[in-house]
C-alpha positions, 0 to 999 in steps of 0.5 A: 480484475480488481485494483488493489492498493497495499499500504507500506506495512504489507510490503515490509511484511512480505519483502522481509518475510515477517515471522507473524504476517509474511505468510499471510501477505504472501497468501493474499498476493498469490490469491491476487495473482490467481484472480488477475488483480492489479497490485498498486501502491504510492510512490511514498511507499517506495520511500518508506521501504527504502528507509530501512535498508538505507539506515542499515547501510545495505546498498544491495537491498536498496538496489533490489527494492528499486528493481522490484518497484520498477519491474512492472509487477505493480503500479506505483501511483504518483502524488499529484496536485489532485492527490495533495488536495485529497490528502488535505481533505483526508486529514481534515475529515478523518483526522488520520496521520500524514502518512496514512492520509498520503496512502488513502488519498493516493488510493482514492484518486486512483479509484482502487477497488480494495485498500489493504492495511493492517491498521485496524483504525483505517478499516473503519473508514469510509473513503470516497474513491476507495470501494473497500478497506480490508485488513489482513484478517479479512476474508476478502482474499 
């Protein structure tokens, strides 16, 4: 069993059935279930995902997303003071965006096995606390 972190875009592709990437993310999710992997993400992801439904005035979607993230189907990782310190080091060392640094720092503090993203730039990074950064195109799943 591996602890697998998804960044926000994977959830958006999956939950909104993105025409290009939705099926690929679903395939990854199914493979994770078969392997017994634990899905996780940051509490920041929840905020990013809720922005769309709130901006479109879709209260029903907001409630569905809240239910999903509270369901226990995944671990929602906190942003702690330890994560804040890792965030600052991430920004200083890797020069990544604030949002990417939040995700990477949260994953690193949790010592995830795999961090999955569709950001080609992030796949090149070596981050202490994250064993492997994979893209949607990778063969890891």
